[in-house]
C-alpha positions as CSV (number, residue, x, y, z in Angstrom):
1,M,-0.1,0.0,0.0
2,A,2.9,2.3,0.4
3,E,3.2,2.9,-3.4
4,Y,-0.4,4.6,-3.3
5,D,0.3,6.8,-0.3
6,L,0.0,10.4,-1.5
7,T,1.3,12.1,1.9
8,K,4.8,13.1,0.3
9,T,2.9,14.3,-2.9
10,I,0.5,16.5,-0.9
11,I,2.5,17.9,1.7
12,P,4.5,20.6,-0.7
13,Y,1.2,22.1,-1.2
14,L,0.1,22.6,2.4
15,D,1.2,24.7,5.3
16,R,3.6,22.7,7.6
17,H,1.2,22.8,10.4
18,L,-1.4,21.3,8.0
19,A,1.1,18.5,7.3
20,F,1.5,17.4,11.0
21,P,-2.0,15.5,11.0
22,L,-1.0,13.5,7.9
23,L,2.4,12.5,9.3
24,A,0.6,11.6,12.6
25,H,-1.8,9.3,10.8
26,L,1.3,7.6,9.0
27,T,2.6,6.7,12.6
28,E,-0.7,4.7,13.2
29,T,-0.2,2.6,10.0
30,V,2.5,0.3,8.9
31,L,3.3,1.8,5.5
32,F,6.5,3.4,6.4
33,P,9.2,2.8,9.2
34,E,8.3,4.7,12.4
35,D,11.7,6.5,12.6
36,Q,11.4,7.9,9.2
37,V,8.1,9.4,10.0
38,H,9.3,10.8,13.2
39,A,12.3,12.2,11.4
40,A,9.9,14.1,8.7
41,Q,7.9,15.5,11.7
42,Y,11.1,16.9,13.3
43,E,12.3,18.4,10.2
44,L,8.8,20.3,9.7
45,A,8.6,21.1,13.4
46,K,12.0,23.0,13.3
47,G,10.6,25.6,11.1
48,T,8.0,26.6,13.7
49,N,8.0,27.8,17.3
50,M,6.7,24.6,18.8
51,V,9.8,24.2,20.9
52,D,8.6,21.7,23.3
53,Y,7.3,19.4,20.4
54,C,10.6,19.8,18.7
55,V,12.5,18.5,21.9
56,A,10.2,15.7,22.3
57,L,10.7,14.7,18.6
58,F,14.6,14.9,19.2
59,E,14.4,12.8,22.3
60,Q,12.5,10.2,20.3
61,L,15.0,10.2,17.5
62,Y,18.1,10.5,19.5
63,P,17.5,9.1,22.9
64,D,21.3,8.7,23.7
65,Q,22.1,12.5,22.8
66,E,21.9,15.5,24.9
67,I,19.2,18.2,23.9
68,P,21.1,20.9,21.9
69,D,21.4,24.3,23.6
70,E,19.6,25.9,20.6
71,F,16.3,24.7,21.9
72,A,16.7,26.8,25.1
73,R,17.7,29.8,23.1
74,K,15.0,29.4,20.7
75,R,12.4,29.0,23.6
76,E,13.7,32.0,25.3
77,N,13.3,34.2,22.1
78,A,9.9,33.0,21.4
79,V,8.8,33.8,24.9
80,S,10.3,37.4,24.6
81,T,8.6,37.7,21.1
82,N,5.3,36.7,22.3
83,E,5.3,39.1,25.2
84,R,6.1,42.0,22.9
85,L,3.6,41.2,20.3
86,E,1.0,40.6,22.8
87,Q,1.5,44.0,24.5
88,E,1.3,45.7,20.9
89,A,-2.0,43.8,20.0
90,Q,-3.4,44.2,23.3
91,A,-3.4,47.9,23.0
92,V,-5.5,47.6,19.7
93,L,-7.8,44.9,21.2
94,D,-8.5,47.3,24.3
95,V,-9.8,49.9,21.8
96,I,-11.9,47.8,19.5
97,E,-13.5,45.8,22.3
98,N,-14.7,48.8,23.8
99,P,-18.5,48.6,23.7
100,D,-18.6,52.3,22.5
101,V,-16.1,51.8,19.7
102,A,-17.7,48.5,18.6
103,Q,-21.1,50.4,18.3
104,A,-19.5,53.3,16.4
105,L,-17.9,51.0,13.8
106,R,-19.4,50.6,10.4
107,Q,-19.1,48.5,7.3
108,D,-16.8,51.1,5.5
109,K,-13.2,50.2,6.6
110,M,-11.7,53.4,5.7
111,Q,-14.4,55.3,7.6
112,N,-13.6,53.2,10.7
113,L,-9.8,53.7,10.5
114,Q,-10.4,57.4,10.2
115,Y,-12.6,57.2,13.3
116,L,-10.0,55.1,15.4
117,K,-7.3,57.5,14.4
118,D,-9.3,60.7,15.3
119,H,-10.6,59.4,18.7
120,Y,-8.0,56.8,19.8
121,N,-4.8,57.7,17.7
122,L,-4.7,54.1,16.1
123,T,-2.8,53.9,12.9
124,L,-2.8,51.0,10.3
125,E,0.6,50.0,11.5
126,Q,-0.7,49.4,14.9
127,I,-3.7,47.4,13.5
128,N,-1.2,45.4,11.7
129,A,0.1,44.3,15.2
130,L,-3.2,41.8,15.3
131,Y,-1.7,40.2,12.2
132,H,1.8,39.7,13.4
133,F,0.5,38.5,16.8
134,G,-2.0,36.1,15.1
135,Q,0.8,34.8,13.0
136,F,3.0,34.2,15.8
137,Q,0.2,32.4,17.9
138,Y,-0.3,30.0,14.9
139,S,3.5,29.4,14.7
140,Y,3.6,28.0,18.1
141,G,0.4,26.0,17.7
142,N,-2.2,28.3,19.5
143,Y,-4.6,27.9,16.4
144,S,-7.7,29.1,18.5
145,G,-5.9,32.3,19.5
146,A,-4.6,32.8,16.2
147,T,-8.1,32.6,14.7
148,D,-9.4,35.3,17.0
149,Y,-6.5,37.8,16.3
150,L,-6.7,37.1,12.5
151,Y,-10.5,37.8,12.6
152,H,-10.1,41.2,14.3
153,F,-7.3,42.1,11.8
154,R,-9.5,41.2,8.8
155,V,-12.4,43.4,10.2
156,L,-10.3,46.5,10.2
157,S,-7.5,46.2,7.6
158,T,-7.6,47.7,4.3
159,D,-4.1,46.0,3.1
160,N,-5.5,43.5,0.5
161,D,-2.3,41.3,0.5
162,L,-2.3,41.0,4.2
163,N,-6.0,40.4,4.2
164,L,-5.6,37.4,1.9
165,S,-2.7,36.2,4.0
166,A,-4.7,36.4,7.1
167,L,-7.7,34.6,5.4
168,W,-5.3,31.8,4.6
169,G,-4.1,31.7,8.1
170,K,-7.6,31.6,9.6
171,L,-8.6,28.9,7.2
172,A,-5.8,26.8,8.4
173,S,-6.7,27.7,12.0
174,D,-10.2,26.8,11.7
175,I,-9.2,23.4,10.1
176,L,-6.7,22.5,12.8
177,T,-9.3,23.2,15.4
178,G,-12.2,21.2,13.6
179,K,-14.5,24.3,13.0
180,W,-15.8,22.8,10.0
181,D,-18.7,25.3,9.2
182,T,-16.5,28.2,9.7
183,A,-13.7,26.7,7.6
184,L,-16.1,26.1,4.7
185,E,-17.1,29.9,4.9
186,Q,-13.6,30.7,4.7
187,L,-12.8,28.2,1.9
188,N,-15.8,29.7,-0.3
189,E,-14.6,33.3,0.5
190,L,-11.1,32.4,-0.6
191,R,-12.3,30.6,-3.5
192,E,-14.3,33.9,-4.7
193,I,-11.2,36.0,-4.3
194,I,-9.0,33.6,-6.3
195,D,-11.5,33.4,-9.0
196,S,-12.1,37.1,-9.2
197,R,-8.5,38.0,-9.9
198,S,-8.8,37.2,-13.6
199,P,-5.8,37.8,-15.6
200,P,-5.6,40.6,-18.4
201,P,-6.6,39.3,-21.7
202,S,-3.2,40.5,-23.5
203,L,-0.4,37.8,-23.6
204,T,2.3,39.8,-21.7
205,A,4.7,38.8,-19.2
206,S,2.7,40.3,-16.4
207,A,-0.3,38.5,-17.7
208,E,1.4,35.2,-17.8
209,G,2.6,35.8,-14.3
210,A,-0.9,36.4,-13.3
211,M,-2.2,33.2,-14.8
212,L,0.5,31.2,-13.2
213,S,-0.1,32.8,-9.8
214,Q,-3.9,32.2,-10.1
215,L,-3.0,28.5,-11.0
216,Q,-0.7,28.1,-8.0
217,A,-3.5,29.6,-5.8
218,R,-6.2,27.1,-7.1
219,T,-3.8,24.4,-6.6
220,W,-3.3,25.0,-3.1
221,L,-6.9,25.6,-2.5
222,L,-7.8,22.2,-3.8
223,H,-5.3,20.6,-1.4
224,W,-6.5,22.5,1.6
225,S,-10.2,22.1,0.7
226,L,-9.7,18.3,1.2
227,F,-9.6,18.9,5.1
228,V,-12.8,20.7,4.9
229,Y,-14.8,18.3,2.3
230,F,-14.0,15.2,3.9
231,N,-15.0,16.5,7.4
232,H,-18.1,18.7,6.8
233,S,-21.4,16.9,6.5
234,Q,-22.1,18.4,3.0
235,G,-18.5,18.1,2.0
236,R,-18.7,15.6,-0.7
237,T,-21.5,17.3,-2.6
238,Q,-19.5,20.6,-2.3
239,L,-16.3,18.9,-3.5
240,L,-18.1,17.6,-6.7
241,E,-19.5,21.2,-7.4
242,T,-16.0,23.0,-7.1
243,F,-13.9,20.5,-8.5
244,L,-15.9,20.0,-11.6
245,A,-16.2,23.6,-12.3
246,P,-14.1,24.2,-15.6
247,S,-11.3,26.3,-14.0
248,Y,-10.7,23.7,-11.2
249,L,-10.9,20.7,-13.3
250,N,-8.3,22.4,-15.8
251,T,-6.2,22.9,-12.6
252,I,-6.2,19.3,-11.6
253,Q,-5.5,18.0,-15.1
254,N,-2.5,20.5,-15.4
255,A,-1.0,20.8,-12.1
256,C,-2.3,17.9,-9.6
257,P,-3.9,15.0,-11.3
258,W,-3.5,13.0,-8.2
259,I,-6.5,14.9,-6.8
260,L,-8.5,12.7,-9.2
261,R,-8.6,10.1,-6.3
262,Y,-10.4,12.3,-4.1
263,L,-12.7,13.4,-6.9
264,A,-13.4,9.7,-7.8
265,T,-14.2,8.6,-4.2
266,A,-16.6,11.8,-3.7
267,A,-18.5,10.6,-6.7
268,V,-18.8,7.2,-5.5
269,L,-19.8,8.1,-2.0
270,S,-22.5,10.4,-3.5
271,R,-23.9,8.0,-6.1
272,K,-26.3,5.9,-4.0
273,A,-27.8,8.9,-2.5
274,S,-28.3,10.5,-5.9
275,A,-29.9,7.4,-7.2
276,A,-32.2,7.3,-4.4
277,G,-33.5,10.7,-5.1
278,G,-31.4,12.7,-2.7
279,S,-31.4,16.6,-2.7
280,T,-28.4,16.9,-5.2
281,S,-27.9,19.1,-8.2
282,S,-27.7,18.0,-11.8
283,R,-24.0,18.2,-11.8
284,V,-23.4,16.0,-8.9
285,R,-26.1,13.3,-10.3
286,H,-24.3,13.3,-13.5
287,S,-20.7,13.8,-12.1
288,L,-19.8,10.0,-12.4
289,K,-19.9,10.1,-16.4
290,E,-17.8,13.2,-16.5
291,I,-15.1,11.8,-14.0
292,V,-14.7,8.5,-15.8
293,K,-13.9,10.6,-19.2
294,V,-11.3,12.7,-17.1
295,V,-9.9,9.3,-15.5
296,Q,-9.6,7.8,-19.1
297,T,-7.9,11.0,-20.3
298,E,-5.6,11.4,-17.5
299,E,-4.6,7.7,-17.2
300,Y,-1.1,8.3,-18.5
301,Q,-0.4,10.9,-15.6
302,Y,-2.2,9.4,-12.7
303,S,-4.1,6.2,-11.9
304,D,-4.8,4.1,-8.6
305,P,-7.0,1.3,-7.7
306,I,-9.9,3.9,-7.2
307,T,-9.7,5.4,-10.7
308,K,-9.0,1.9,-12.1
309,F,-12.1,0.5,-10.5
310,L,-14.2,3.1,-12.3
311,K,-12.2,2.5,-15.6
312,E,-12.9,-1.2,-15.4
313,L,-16.4,-1.0,-14.5
314,Y,-17.5,1.8,-16.9
315,L,-15.0,1.8,-19.9
316,E,-14.1,-2.0,-20.1
317,F,-17.4,-3.4,-18.4
318,D,-14.9,-6.1,-17.0
319,F,-16.8,-6.9,-13.7
320,E,-14.1,-9.5,-12.5
321,A,-11.4,-6.8,-12.9
322,A,-13.5,-4.1,-11.4
323,Q,-14.1,-6.5,-8.3
324,R,-10.3,-7.1,-8.0
325,E,-9.6,-3.3,-8.1
326,L,-12.3,-2.6,-5.6
327,T,-10.5,-5.1,-3.1
328,T,-7.3,-3.0,-3.4
329,A,-9.2,0.3,-3.5
330,V,-10.9,-0.4,-0.1
331,H,-7.5,-0.7,1.5
332,V,-6.3,2.3,-0.3
333,V,-9.3,4.3,1.3
334,E,-8.5,2.8,4.6
335,N,-5.0,4.0,4.7
336,D,-5.7,7.4,3.2
337,F,-5.7,10.3,5.8
338,F,-8.7,12.0,4.2
339,L,-10.7,8.9,3.2
340,Q,-10.1,6.6,6.2
341,E,-13.5,7.3,7.8
342,F,-15.5,6.5,4.6
343,K,-14.2,2.8,4.3
344,D,-17.6,1.3,4.9
345,D,-19.6,3.8,2.9
346,F,-17.2,3.6,-0.1
347,L,-17.5,-0.3,-0.2
348,D,-21.3,0.0,0.0
349,N,-21.5,2.6,-2.7
350,A,-19.1,0.9,-4.8
351,R,-21.0,-2.3,-4.5
352,Y,-24.2,-0.3,-5.7
353,L,-22.2,0.8,-8.7
354,I,-21.4,-2.7,-9.7
355,S,-25.1,-3.8,-9.2
356,E,-26.2,-0.9,-11.1
357,A,-24.0,-1.6,-13.9
358,Y,-24.7,-5.2,-14.0
359,C,-28.5,-4.8,-14.1
360,R,-28.2,-2.2,-16.9
361,I,-26.7,-5.1,-19.1
362,H,-28.7,-8.1,-18.1
363,H,-32.5,-8.6,-17.9
364,K,-32.3,-11.7,-15.7
365,I,-29.8,-11.8,-13.0
366,D,-28.8,-14.7,-10.8
367,I,-28.6,-13.5,-7.1
368,A,-25.9,-16.0,-6.3
369,D,-23.6,-14.9,-9.2
370,L,-24.2,-11.2,-8.4
371,S,-23.3,-11.9,-4.7
372,E,-19.9,-13.4,-5.9
373,R,-19.1,-10.4,-7.8
374,L,-19.9,-8.2,-4.9
375,N,-17.5,-10.4,-2.5
376,L,-20.6,-11.4,-0.5
377,S,-21.7,-14.7,0.7
378,R,-25.1,-16.1,-0.8
379,D,-27.1,-15.1,2.2
380,E,-25.5,-11.6,2.6
381,G,-25.8,-11.0,-1.1
382,E,-29.4,-11.8,-1.1
383,K,-30.1,-9.4,1.9
384,W,-27.9,-6.7,0.5
385,I,-29.7,-6.8,-3.0
386,V,-33.1,-6.8,-1.5
387,N,-32.3,-3.8,0.7
388,L,-30.7,-2.2,-2.4
389,I,-33.8,-2.7,-4.6
390,R,-36.0,-1.4,-2.0
391,E,-34.1,1.7,-1.0
392,T,-33.2,3.0,-4.5
393,R,-35.1,3.8,-7.8
394,M,-34.3,0.1,-9.0
395,G,-37.4,-1.1,-7.1
396,A,-39.8,0.3,-9.8
397,D,-38.1,-1.8,-12.7
398,A,-36.8,-4.8,-10.6
399,K,-38.8,-7.9,-9.4
400,I,-37.3,-10.6,-7.3
401,D,-38.1,-14.4,-7.6
402,L,-36.8,-16.0,-4.5
403,E,-37.9,-19.4,-5.6
404,K,-35.6,-19.3,-8.8
405,N,-33.1,-17.0,-7.0
406,I,-33.1,-14.5,-9.8
407,I,-34.0,-10.8,-10.4
408,E,-35.9,-9.7,-13.4
409,I,-35.3,-6.1,-14.7
410,N,-38.2,-4.7,-16.7
411,R,-37.2,-1.3,-18.2
412,P,-39.7,0.6,-20.0
413,P,-38.4,2.5,-23.1
414,A,-37.2,6.0,-22.4
415,P,-39.4,8.9,-23.7
416,V,-38.3,10.9,-26.8
417,Y,-38.3,14.1,-24.8
418,Q,-35.7,12.4,-22.2
419,N,-33.4,11.4,-25.2
420,V,-33.6,15.0,-26.2
421,I,-32.7,16.3,-22.8
422,E,-29.9,13.9,-22.3
423,K,-28.3,15.0,-25.7
424,T,-28.7,18.8,-25.1
425,R,-27.8,18.9,-21.4
426,G,-24.4,20.4,-21.9
427,L,-25.4,22.8,-24.8
428,A,-25.7,25.9,-22.6
429,F,-22.3,25.2,-21.0
430,R,-20.6,24.6,-24.4
431,T,-22.2,27.7,-25.9
432,Q,-20.8,29.7,-22.9
433,A,-17.4,28.2,-23.4
434,I,-17.3,29.2,-27.1
435,G,-18.6,32.5,-26.4
436,A,-15.8,33.3,-23.8
437,A,-13.1,31.9,-26.3
438,I,-14.6,34.3,-29.0
439,E,-14.6,37.2,-26.7
440,K,-11.1,36.5,-25.6
441,T,-9.8,36.2,-29.1
442,V,-11.3,39.6,-30.0
443,L,-9.6,41.2,-26.9
444,E,-6.3,39.7,-28.1
445,K,-6.7,41.1,-31.4
446,S,-7.9,44.3,-30.4
447,A,-4.9,44.7,-28.0
448,Q,-2.5,43.5,-30.8
449,G,-4.1,46.0,-33.3
450,A,-3.7,48.8,-30.8
451,A,0.0,48.1,-30.3
452,E,0.6,47.9,-33.9
453,A,-1.2,51.2,-34.4
454,Q,0.7,53.1,-31.8
455,P,4.2,53.2,-33.8
456,A,2.3,54.5,-36.7
457,V,0.6,57.4,-34.9
458,V,3.8,58.2,-33.1
459,E,5.5,58.3,-36.7
460,G,2.6,60.4,-38.1
461,A,2.9,62.9,-35.3
462,R,6.5,63.4,-36.0
């Protein structure tokens, strides 16, 4: 299973504090030697102010060596820095936590800054102390404290760059403290900011830099969002909505194809609920078809037992191969930090996918044969299939003959209008994409024409 572990692949796209839970998870598995995992934890921790944690890791790695003096110096420096930053931040908090001040503040940040400067002599530089103290609190592991200070900073600050940095920090803090509802709000706000910073249409060096910066930001957002989407109650549905958006699907294909594991898993986990008539969007209900196409396209870049399971089931229609891949895929899910809690749900939904695909091909199905393909005993398979038909839409088309031990599938022909709907489902999206491409081409030609005309105008002026 070590060959399918993505920890080393994902960590470069995370803040070092977000990487600690992944490494802690590896210590609970047997995928890698424990001393190697502790060494990785130690290297990460050295870049933080969590001195006591570093010392504990050092003692685990080198039990026969004395603790270096550098840790004592680092602890002393951290304490003095903390005291200084706390005094600077507290001076600001004493003002803004005053009930009279809180009542006087408005939505307009510039107006608030002017009010604080006129009445309390608070400057923007002093307000930045909240940011620096929140950042320091985060660096030594006080994530709840960091959340509070960064929140107050973002309420007052007009510095866009620091506000964006504080938003990333607050998202990380909310993730590490398990505040999933708040983290989802921060994630959506961060996504809006990233998506709104569209690069200019002209293909200049600055435009290319802006496009690269946006691609990098989306790549980081995809990785950070895994914490939220696989812990929030509505996370899997939200993941499908976000990751299948054209800009983010393009980011996955170009920058991080291994995210396909989580996209495919979310589709599998959502499939049974969608088939049962759950309150999901059209994008979620039809996500599996789109994901299978992407899996096929990106197979040269990335594949694992989860994506191979979908490929064998929906592209090759090889049920035996799909069954083999599912057996391995369950172990991959069990050992994956983000997916481990969904092992049983994944297996249940995957069995549903096999049953659904099998029933589409056959009109009469031997229950014993289908049970074998689901890796279930005859009695377990019979009970599972009966419950499946009862809970999903298959019940309207299927009848079970327990005497013959078969299932009969009777499907009425699809209405003509339904075929028309299926064929034109993506027409609006394709039209929008073509329109955007034409608009971009026109803007580029206009910019090029203006650039060519400028020398002529200058020459005429001479």
